[in-house]
Gaussian input, Z-matrix of N, CA and C with variables (Angstrom, degrees):
# hf/3-21g

backbone

0 1
 N
 C     1     B1
 C     2     B2     1     A1
 N     3     B3     2     A2     1     D1
 C     4     B4     3     A3     2     D2
 C     5     B5     4     A4     3     D3
 N     6     B6     5     A5     4     D4
 C     7     B7     6     A6     5     D5
 C     8     B8     7     A7     6     D6
 N     9     B9     8     A8     7     D7
 C    10    B10     9     A9     8     D8
 C    11    B11    10    A10     9     D9
 N    12    B12    11    A11    10    D10
 C    13    B13    12    A12    11    D11
 C    14    B14    13    A13    12    D12
 N    15    B15    14    A14    13    D13
 C    16    B16    15    A15    14    D14
 C    17    B17    16    A16    15    D15
 N    18    B18    17    A17    16    D16
 C    19    B19    18    A18    17    D17
 C    20    B20    19    A19    18    D18
 N    21    B21    20    A20    19    D19
 C    22    B22    21    A21    20    D20
 C    23    B23    22    A22    21    D21
 N    24    B24    23    A23    22    D22
 C    25    B25    24    A24    23    D23
 C    26    B26    25    A25    24    D24
 N    27    B27    26    A26    25    D25
 C    28    B28    27    A27    26    D26
 C    29    B29    28    A28    27    D27
 N    30    B30    29    A29    28    D28
 C    31    B31    30    A30    29    D29
 C    32    B32    31    A31    30    D30
 N    33    B33    32    A32    31    D31
 C    34    B34    33    A33    32    D32
 C    35    B35    34    A34    33    D33
 N    36    B36    35    A35    34    D34
 C    37    B37    36    A36    35    D35
 C    38    B38    37    A37    36    D36
 N    39    B39    38    A38    37    D37
 C    40    B40    39    A39    38    D38
 C    41    B41    40    A40    39    D39
 N    42    B42    41    A41    40    D40
 C    43    B43    42    A42    41    D41
 C    44    B44    43    A43    42    D42
 N    45    B45    44    A44    43    D43
 C    46    B46    45    A45    44    D44
 C    47    B47    46    A46    45    D45
 N    48    B48    47    A47    46    D46
 C    49    B49    48    A48    47    D47
 C    50    B50    49    A49    48    D48
 N    51    B51    50    A50    49    D49
 C    52    B52    51    A51    50    D50
 C    53    B53    52    A52    51    D51
 N    54    B54    53    A53    52    D52
 C    55    B55    54    A54    53    D53
 C    56    B56    55    A55    54    D54
 N    57    B57    56    A56    55    D55
 C    58    B58    57    A57    56    D56
 C    59    B59    58    A58    57    D57
 N    60    B60    59    A59    58    D58
 C    61    B61    60    A60    59    D59
 C    62    B62    61    A61    60    D60
 N    63    B63    62    A62    61    D61
 C    64    B64    63    A63    62    D62
 C    65    B65    64    A64    63    D63
 N    66    B66    65    A65    64    D64
 C    67    B67    66    A66    65    D65
 C    68    B68    67    A67    66    D66
 N    69    B69    68    A68    67    D67
 C    70    B70    69    A69    68    D68
 C    71    B71    70    A70    69    D69
 N    72    B72    71    A71    70    D70
 C    73    B73    72    A72    71    D71
 C    74    B74    73    A73    72    D72
 N    75    B75    74    A74    73    D73
 C    76    B76    75    A75    74    D74
 C    77    B77    76    A76    75    D75
 N    78    B78    77    A77    76    D76
 C    79    B79    78    A78    77    D77
 C    80    B80    79    A79    78    D78
 N    81    B81    80    A80    79    D79
 C    82    B82    81    A81    80    D80
 C    83    B83    82    A82    81    D81
 N    84    B84    83    A83    82    D82
 C    85    B85    84    A84    83    D83
 C    86    B86    85    A85    84    D84
 N    87    B87    86    A86    85    D85
 C    88    B88    87    A87    86    D86
 C    89    B89    88    A88    87    D87
 N    90    B90    89    A89    88    D88
 C    91    B91    90    A90    89    D89
 C    92    B92    91    A91    90    D90
 N    93    B93    92    A92    91    D91
 C    94    B94    93    A93    92    D92
 C    95    B95    94    A94    93    D93
 N    96    B96    95    A95    94    D94
 C    97    B97    96    A96    95    D95
 C    98    B98    97    A97    96    D96
 N    99    B99    98    A98    97    D97
 C   100   B100    99    A99    98    D98
 C   101   B101   100   A100    99    D99
 N   102   B102   101   A101   100   D100
 C   103   B103   102   A102   101   D101
 C   104   B104   103   A103   102   D102
 N   105   B105   104   A104   103   D103
 C   106   B106   105   A105   104   D104
 C   107   B107   106   A106   105   D105
 N   108   B108   107   A107   106   D106
 C   109   B109   108   A108   107   D107
 C   110   B110   109   A109   108   D108
 N   111   B111   110   A110   109   D109
 C   112   B112   111   A111   110   D110
 C   113   B113   112   A112   111   D111
 N   114   B114   113   A113   112   D112
 C   115   B115   114   A114   113   D113
 C   116   B116   115   A115   114   D114
 N   117   B117   116   A116   115   D115
 C   118   B118   117   A117   116   D116
 C   119   B119   118   A118   117   D117
 N   120   B120   119   A119   118   D118
 C   121   B121   120   A120   119   D119
 C   122   B122   121   A121   120   D120
 N   123   B123   122   A122   121   D121
 C   124   B124   123   A123   122   D122
 C   125   B125   124   A124   123   D123

   B1=1.4586
   B2=1.5364
   B3=1.3034
   B4=1.4734
   B5=1.5226
   B6=1.3283
   B7=1.4610
   B8=1.5267
   B9=1.3222
   B10=1.4567
   B11=1.5351
   B12=1.3061
   B13=1.4640
   B14=1.5208
   B15=1.3188
   B16=1.4671
   B17=1.5315
   B18=1.3318
   B19=1.4475
   B20=1.5203
   B21=1.3143
   B22=1.4625
   B23=1.5239
   B24=1.3323
   B25=1.4600
   B26=1.5166
   B27=1.3244
   B28=1.4591
   B29=1.5188
   B30=1.3291
   B31=1.4616
   B32=1.5307
   B33=1.3179
   B34=1.4794
   B35=1.5075
   B36=1.3470
   B37=1.4540
   B38=1.5359
   B39=1.3211
   B40=1.4727
   B41=1.5208
   B42=1.3171
   B43=1.4634
   B44=1.5245
   B45=1.3284
   B46=1.4683
   B47=1.5192
   B48=1.3239
   B49=1.4729
   B50=1.5054
   B51=1.3398
   B52=1.4511
   B53=1.5355
   B54=1.3284
   B55=1.4711
   B56=1.5304
   B57=1.3083
   B58=1.4618
   B59=1.5209
   B60=1.3227
   B61=1.4670
   B62=1.5218
   B63=1.3351
   B64=1.4622
   B65=1.5290
   B66=1.3274
   B67=1.4680
   B68=1.5267
   B69=1.3297
   B70=1.4664
   B71=1.5116
   B72=1.3253
   B73=1.4651
   B74=1.5378
   B75=1.3251
   B76=1.4618
   B77=1.5210
   B78=1.3178
   B79=1.4680
   B80=1.5350
   B81=1.3240
   B82=1.4592
   B83=1.5194
   B84=1.3313
   B85=1.4484
   B86=1.5279
   B87=1.3163
   B88=1.4802
   B89=1.5156
   B90=1.3180
   B91=1.4695
   B92=1.5240
   B93=1.3347
   B94=1.4627
   B95=1.5146
   B96=1.3134
   B97=1.4699
   B98=1.5279
   B99=1.3358
   B100=1.4742
   B101=1.5212
   B102=1.3031
   B103=1.4663
   B104=1.5290
   B105=1.3333
   B106=1.4674
   B107=1.5329
   B108=1.3406
   B109=1.4621
   B110=1.5256
   B111=1.3241
   B112=1.4498
   B113=1.5132
   B114=1.3178
   B115=1.4667
   B116=1.5121
   B117=1.3419
   B118=1.4681
   B119=1.5205
   B120=1.3132
   B121=1.4673
   B122=1.5299
   B123=1.3261
   B124=1.4761
   B125=1.5068
   A1=111.09
   A2=116.84
   A3=120.17
   A4=111.22
   A5=117.20
   A6=120.30
   A7=110.43
   A8=116.78
   A9=120.11
   A10=110.66
   A11=117.79
   A12=121.97
   A13=110.79
   A14=116.35
   A15=120.67
   A16=110.52
   A17=117.09
   A18=120.97
   A19=109.56
   A20=118.41
   A21=121.77
   A22=111.04
   A23=116.69
   A24=120.87
   A25=111.07
   A26=117.86
   A27=121.27
   A28=113.31
   A29=118.16
   A30=117.60
   A31=112.40
   A32=118.01
   A33=120.28
   A34=113.19
   A35=121.04
   A36=119.20
   A37=112.62
   A38=117.39
   A39=120.84
   A40=110.28
   A41=117.04
   A42=121.25
   A43=110.69
   A44=115.90
   A45=120.07
   A46=110.01
   A47=118.31
   A48=120.82
   A49=111.35
   A50=117.78
   A51=121.15
   A52=110.80
   A53=116.14
   A54=119.99
   A55=110.02
   A56=117.37
   A57=120.80
   A58=110.90
   A59=117.57
   A60=121.80
   A61=110.28
   A62=117.70
   A63=121.42
   A64=111.11
   A65=116.78
   A66=120.82
   A67=110.50
   A68=117.22
   A69=121.02
   A70=111.16
   A71=116.60
   A72=120.90
   A73=110.44
   A74=115.63
   A75=119.92
   A76=111.96
   A77=115.92
   A78=119.96
   A79=110.78
   A80=117.29
   A81=119.74
   A82=112.42
   A83=117.48
   A84=119.35
   A85=111.05
   A86=117.25
   A87=121.00
   A88=110.20
   A89=117.10
   A90=121.58
   A91=110.42
   A92=116.84
   A93=119.61
   A94=112.04
   A95=116.77
   A96=120.61
   A97=110.96
   A98=116.68
   A99=120.54
   A100=110.04
   A101=116.63
   A102=119.41
   A103=111.77
   A104=115.76
   A105=119.41
   A106=112.15
   A107=115.53
   A108=120.90
   A109=112.47
   A110=117.81
   A111=121.31
   A112=113.01
   A113=117.44
   A114=121.72
   A115=110.14
   A116=114.18
   A117=120.21
   A118=109.58
   A119=115.76
   A120=120.17
   A121=110.86
   A122=115.75
   A123=119.71
   A124=108.76
   D1=-41.42
   D2=-178.72
   D3=-66.39
   D4=-39.73
   D5=179.40
   D6=-64.89
   D7=-43.03
   D8=179.93
   D9=-62.95
   D10=-41.40
   D11=178.47
   D12=-65.79
   D13=-40.77
   D14=178.78
   D15=-62.91
   D16=-45.09
   D17=179.50
   D18=-64.26
   D19=-40.65
   D20=179.07
   D21=-61.53
   D22=-43.70
   D23=-178.82
   D24=-70.12
   D25=-38.34
   D26=-176.16
   D27=-78.85
   D28=-16.81
   D29=-179.90
   D30=-79.60
   D31=-19.71
   D32=-179.51
   D33=-62.71
   D34=-44.05
   D35=176.72
   D36=-62.18
   D37=-32.92
   D38=177.31
   D39=-66.41
   D40=-44.42
   D41=179.18
   D42=-63.29
   D43=-43.17
   D44=179.53
   D45=-64.38
   D46=-40.76
   D47=179.11
   D48=-63.54
   D49=-40.02
   D50=179.53
   D51=-65.50
   D52=-44.49
   D53=179.73
   D54=-64.36
   D55=-42.30
   D56=178.65
   D57=-63.24
   D58=-38.59
   D59=178.22
   D60=-64.09
   D61=-44.80
   D62=-178.53
   D63=-64.32
   D64=-43.90
   D65=179.38
   D66=-65.67
   D67=-44.31
   D68=-179.21
   D69=-64.90
   D70=-41.08
   D71=-179.49
   D72=-62.87
   D73=-44.00
   D74=177.59
   D75=-62.10
   D76=-42.67
   D77=179.80
   D78=-62.75
   D79=-47.87
   D80=-177.75
   D81=-67.29
   D82=-35.75
   D83=176.85
   D84=-65.68
   D85=-41.29
   D86=176.75
   D87=-65.44
   D88=-40.54
   D89=-179.65
   D90=-63.97
   D91=-44.70
   D92=177.99
   D93=-64.56
   D94=-39.38
   D95=179.00
   D96=-64.07
   D97=-43.63
   D98=178.36
   D99=-65.64
   D100=-38.53
   D101=-179.15
   D102=-67.50
   D103=-39.54
   D104=177.64
   D105=-63.20
   D106=-36.97
   D107=-177.84
   D108=-86.96
   D109=-3.34
   D110=179.56
   D111=71.96
   D112=29.28
   D113=-179.97
   D114=-109.52
   D115=162.95
   D116=173.77
   D117=-83.62
   D118=155.31
   D119=177.20
   D120=-68.82
   D121=-35.41
   D122=-175.89
   D123=-97.68

């Protein structure tokens, strides 16, 4: 039971890091694309 709870608690930072990476990657790719085309992000 303790191992399962530990794994459950420790997997949340990994999930958050993956989601943050995906969101950041999308933002920077869009930013670079807009910058190359001379457009604003908004």
